[in-house]
C-alpha positions in Angstrom: -12.0 36.2 -61.6 -8.5 36.5 -61.0 -6.1 34.9 -63.5 -3.2 32.4 -62.1 -0.5 34.8 -62.0 -2.6 37.1 -59.8 -3.4 34.4 -57.3 0.3 33.3 -57.2 1.0 37.1 -56.6 -1.6 37.3 -53.5 0.0 34.2 -52.1 3.7 35.3 -51.8 2.7 38.7 -50.5 0.6 37.5 -47.9 2.0 37.9 -44.5 4.1 34.3 -43.4 2.6 33.0 -40.0 4.6 34.0 -37.0 6.7 31.1 -35.8 7.0 30.1 -32.4 10.8 31.0 -30.8 13.2 28.3 -30.4 13.6 26.8 -26.9 16.8 28.0 -25.0 19.6 25.3 -25.1 21.8 25.1 -22.4 25.6 25.6 -23.2 26.2 22.2 -21.0 26.6 19.1 -22.9 24.9 17.5 -20.0 23.7 18.1 -16.5 26.2 17.7 -13.6 25.5 18.5 -10.2 28.3 18.1 -7.5 27.7 17.2 -3.8 30.4 17.2 -0.9 30.4 15.3 2.4 32.9 15.2 5.1 35.1 11.9 5.7 33.6 11.8 9.6 30.2 10.7 7.7 31.9 7.6 6.1 31.9 5.0 8.9 36.2 5.1 8.5 36.7 4.8 4.8 40.2 6.5 5.7 41.1 3.5 7.8 40.4 1.0 5.2 43.6 -1.1 3.9 44.1 -3.8 1.3 44.1 -6.5 4.1 41.0 -5.7 5.1 39.6 -5.7 1.7 41.2 -8.8 0.4 39.6 -10.3 3.9 36.1 -8.8 2.9 36.4 -9.9 -0.7 39.1 -12.7 -1.5 38.4 -12.4 -5.1 39.7 -8.5 -5.1 42.2 -8.5 -7.8 43.5 -5.4 -6.8 47.6 -4.9 -5.4 47.1 -1.7 -3.6 44.4 0.0 -2.1 44.3 4.0 -1.6 40.9 5.6 -0.3 41.8 8.6 -2.3 42.1 7.1 -5.6 38.7 5.2 -5.4 35.6 5.3 -7.8 32.4 4.7 -6.4 30.1 4.0 -8.9 25.9 3.3 -9.0 24.1 3.9 -12.2 20.1 4.7 -13.1 19.3 3.2 -16.5 16.3 3.0 -19.1 15.7 -0.6 -18.1 16.7 -3.5 -15.3 17.7 -6.1 -18.0 20.8 -4.6 -19.3 20.2 -5.5 -22.9 21.2 -3.8 -26.0 19.0 -1.1 -25.7 19.5 -0.2 -22.1 21.3 3.3 -21.4 22.7 4.6 -18.3 20.8 8.1 -18.1 22.2 8.9 -14.8 25.6 8.3 -13.3 26.8 8.9 -9.8 30.3 8.9 -9.3 31.9 9.8 -6.1 35.5 10.1 -5.1 37.6 11.5 -2.2 39.8 14.3 -2.2 41.4 16.9 0.4 37.6 18.3 0.9 36.0 15.1 1.8 33.8 12.9 -0.4 32.6 14.3 -3.8 29.3 12.8 -5.5 29.0 14.0 -9.0 25.8 13.1 -10.6 25.5 13.2 -14.6 22.4 13.2 -16.4 21.8 13.0 -20.0 18.7 15.1 -21.0 18.5 13.7 -24.1 19.7 10.6 -26.0 22.6 12.6 -28.2 24.4 13.7 -24.7 25.1 10.4 -24.1 28.5 10.1 -25.6 29.6 13.4 -23.9 28.4 12.3 -20.7 30.6 9.0 -20.9 33.6 10.9 -22.2 33.6 12.4 -18.8 32.8 9.4 -16.8 36.2 8.0 -18.6 38.0 10.6 -17.1 37.1 9.9 -13.7 38.4 6.1 -14.3 41.6 7.6 -15.5 42.4 9.0 -11.9 41.4 5.7 -9.9 43.0 2.6 -9.1 39.8 0.6 -8.2 36.0 0.8 -8.7 33.4 -0.1 -5.9 30.0 -0.6 -6.5 26.9 -2.5 -5.5 26.1 -5.2 -8.3 28.2 -3.6 -10.2 30.4 -6.4 -11.6 27.1 -8.1 -13.3 25.4 -5.2 -14.2 26.7 -1.4 -14.2 30.4 -1.7 -15.4 29.5 -4.3 -18.4 26.8 -1.7 -19.3 28.9 1.2 -19.2 31.7 -0.7 -21.2 29.1 -1.6 -23.8 27.7 1.7 -24.3 31.2 3.5 -24.5 31.9 0.9 -27.3 29.0 2.3 -29.1 30.3 5.8 -28.3 33.8 4.9 -29.6 35.1 5.4 -26.4 38.1 2.7 -25.9 38.1 2.0 -22.1 38.0 -1.3 -20.7 36.2 -0.4 -17.4 35.7 -4.0 -16.5 39.0 -5.0 -16.2 39.8 -2.3 -13.2 40.3 -4.0 -9.7 36.7 -3.9 -8.6 35.2 -4.4 -4.8 31.5 -5.3 -5.4 29.8 -4.8 -2.0 26.7 -7.0 -2.9 28.8 -10.0 -2.6 30.9 -8.5 0.1 28.1 -7.6 1.9 26.0 -11.0 1.7 28.9 -13.1 2.8 28.5 -11.5 6.4 24.6 -10.4 6.7 22.7 -13.1 4.5 22.2 -15.4 7.2 20.7 -13.0 9.6 19.0 -10.4 7.0 18.3 -12.6 4.1 17.7 -9.7 2.2 20.8 -7.7 1.1 19.8 -5.0 -0.9 21.4 -1.5 -0.1 18.3 0.0 1.5 18.4 -3.1 3.6 21.7 -2.7 4.7 21.7 1.0 5.4 18.8 0.5 7.9 19.9 -2.8 9.6 24.0 -2.1 9.6 24.5 1.5 9.1 21.6 2.6 11.1 20.2 4.8 8.3 16.8 4.2 6.9 15.2 5.8 4.0 12.0 7.8 3.8 10.0 7.8 0.7 12.5 6.1 -1.2 11.8 5.9 -5.0 11.8 2.1 -5.9 14.4 1.2 -8.5 11.5 -0.8 -10.6 10.0 3.0 -11.0 13.4 4.6 -12.1 13.1 3.7 -15.8 9.3 4.9 -16.4 10.4 8.4 -14.5 13.2 9.0 -17.4 10.5 8.1 -20.2 8.2 10.7 -18.6 10.8 13.2 -18.7 11.6 12.7 -22.2 7.9 13.2 -23.0 7.5 16.3 -20.9 11.0 17.8 -20.3 9.9 18.5 -16.7 13.4 17.9 -15.0 11.5 18.1 -11.7 10.3 14.4 -12.3 14.1 13.1 -12.0 14.5 14.4 -8.5 13.4 11.4 -6.6 15.8 9.5 -9.0 18.4 11.7 -8.3 18.0 11.9 -4.4 18.0 8.0 -4.5 21.2 7.5 -6.3 22.7 10.3 -4.1 22.2 8.1 -1.3 23.4 4.9 -2.7 26.7 6.2 -3.7 27.4 7.8 -0.4 26.5 4.2 1.0 29.0 2.9 -1.2 31.6 4.5 1.0 30.3 4.2 4.2 29.4 0.2 3.5 33.2 -0.2 2.2 34.4 1.5 5.8 31.9 -0.4 8.0 33.2 -3.8 6.6 36.6 -3.4 6.4 36.2 -2.6 10.2 34.3 -5.7 10.6 37.1 -7.8 9.2 39.6 -6.0 11.4 37.3 -6.6 14.6 35.1 -9.3 14.1 34.9 -10.1 17.9 32.6 -6.8 18.3 30.0 -7.8 16.1 26.8 -8.2 18.0 25.4 -10.6 16.1 26.3 -14.5 16.0 25.0 -15.1 12.3 27.3 -12.2 11.1 30.3 -13.2 13.2 29.8 -16.7 11.4 29.5 -14.9 7.9 32.7 -13.3 8.8 34.2 -16.5 10.0 33.6 -18.7 6.9 34.9 -15.6 4.4 38.2 -15.9 6.7 38.8 -19.3 6.1 38.0 -19.2 2.3 40.4 -16.4 2.2 43.0 -18.6 3.8 43.1 -16.3 7.2 42.7 -19.6 8.9 43.6 -18.6 12.7 41.6 -15.9 12.6 38.3 -17.9 11.2 39.2 -20.2 13.9 39.0 -17.3 16.6 35.4 -16.3 15.2 34.6 -20.1 15.6 35.7 -20.4 18.8 33.8 -17.5 20.1 30.7 -18.7 18.3 31.1 -22.3 20.3 29.3 -20.2 23.0 26.4 -19.1 20.8 23.1 -20.7 19.3 25.5 -21.5 16.3 28.1 -23.8 18.4 27.2 -26.7 16.1 27.8 -25.2 12.7 30.9 -23.3 14.5 32.4 -26.5 15.6 31.8 -28.3 12.4 33.8 -25.8 10.8 36.4 -25.2 13.1 36.8 -29.6 13.1 37.1 -29.3 9.3 40.1 -26.9 9.4 41.8 -29.0 11.9 41.2 -32.1 9.7 42.5 -29.9 6.7 45.5 -28.9 8.3 46.1 -32.3 9.7 46.1 -31.1 13.3 44.5 -34.3 14.4 44.6 -33.9 18.3 42.6 -30.6 18.0 40.3 -32.3 15.3 39.8 -35.2 17.7 38.9 -32.9 20.6 36.7 -31.0 18.6 34.3 -34.1 17.6 34.4 -35.5 21.0 33.1 -32.0 22.5 30.6 -32.3 19.8 29.4 -35.6 20.8 29.1 -34.9 24.4 27.1 -31.5 23.7 24.6 -33.5 21.3 26.1 -31.5 18.8 26.4 -32.3 15.0 24.2 -35.5 14.6 25.9 -38.3 13.4 28.5 -36.4 11.7 30.9 -36.0 14.8 30.8 -39.8 15.0 31.6 -40.7 11.2 34.5 -38.4 11.5 36.1 -40.0 14.4 35.2 -43.4 13.0 37.3 -42.1 9.7 40.0 -40.9 11.9 40.3 -44.0 14.0 40.0 -46.5 10.6 42.3 -44.4 8.4 44.9 -42.4 10.7 44.9 -44.2 13.9 44.5 -47.8 12.7 42.5 -48.4 15.4 39.4 -50.6 13.9 37.8 -51.4 17.4 37.6 -47.6 18.1 36.5 -46.9 14.6 33.6 -49.7 14.7 32.4 -48.3 18.0 31.9 -44.7 16.8 30.2 -46.2 13.5 27.9 -48.0 15.9 27.3 -44.9 17.9 26.3 -43.3 14.5 24.0 -46.2 13.7 22.0 -46.0 17.1 21.7 -42.1 16.9 20.3 -42.5 13.3 17.8 -45.2 14.2 16.3 -43.5 17.3 15.6 -40.2 14.9 11.8 -40.2 15.1 11.4 -39.9 11.1 13.9 -40.6 8.5 13.7 -38.7 5.3 15.3 -39.8 2.1 18.8 -37.8 2.7 18.8 -39.7 6.4 17.7 -42.9 4.6 21.4 -42.8 2.4 22.8 -41.6 5.4 21.9 -44.8 7.2 22.7 -47.1 4.2 26.3 -45.4 4.1 26.5 -45.7 8.0 25.9 -49.7 7.7 28.0 -49.9 4.8 30.7 -48.6 6.9 30.0 -51.0 10.1 30.1 -53.9 7.5 33.5 -52.8 6.2 35.0 -52.5 9.5 33.6 -55.6 10.8 35.3 -57.4 7.8 38.8 -55.7 8.7 38.4 -56.7 12.2 37.8 -60.2 11.4 40.4 -60.5 9.2 42.8 -59.1 11.8 41.5 -61.5 14.4 42.4 -64.4 12.0 46.0 -63.1 11.1 46.9 -62.6 15.0 
């Protein structure tokens, strides 16, 4: 039987098990791929102006606009809720230079690459004057800013002038399209449908599967989806700005109505009225005339307002609304109580002739009757005085 010393000597002298060779590591701190597209594919992005952008988005805070100093941004994340544990594992960033539109796609192949990737994104922000995104105000930029803080990068990306195309597109197309996600806009507005596109809900799981298997091919669909998103940001910007330059060229009445409302909200009264006048010959004539008359009333252009109310009554548009508005005008502006009373009675007759009254109609009926009672008292008082 061997002694303890002999057993220890045998162990130390036995051959060591072969160790697996370490996996080769890339010299790059993160994955980056660059793509290039000609300006001719971007729906006239080079013709966009600050005036058109502010018409498109009245809340745009920028004081200048240069399409060569824009940053088009879209992220792919590990979650859709935007919580503290959500990371932007892939960032698509586009900008325009003398070559055309450059789109760079950054991917962190593992969690430790996040800081280096975000530092590179911060450099892109430093060369831009404004950001263009799709729902970036709510999701992408707050997420990036919070992750930069976690990685000790001091850059307030949420303070950059920002054109969020989700809200700009909804103002124009929601009435017609109902759903205004980027894929729907690409197909219905830009005429570019997607084939075999990866649903956004599946993107986080793709990344987790990649982390487990290290099969980078799993991210191919994610990168293709993101690349189209970033390119579409530039195309949609060019298209929307052209819509506000020449709204009369729009084919759909619903889109023109959306443009008119946005122009009115942004203080472009004359251009908005032009849209509503065109719509006076469409299926949206009642709504267009209501907005037109309201703009005249707001500016105290009473003759045009009265003419519009009367035209609506003659066309049977707007229900009791034009009758009531005329009654208000004759009572408070023209001081013609008999005519105000006739208009209020007209509203009452129309309301009573409706086949079925809803709860809202009942409230309207009550308000009209109160108006008639008040006008009768005023008329009676005026008669006694004379």
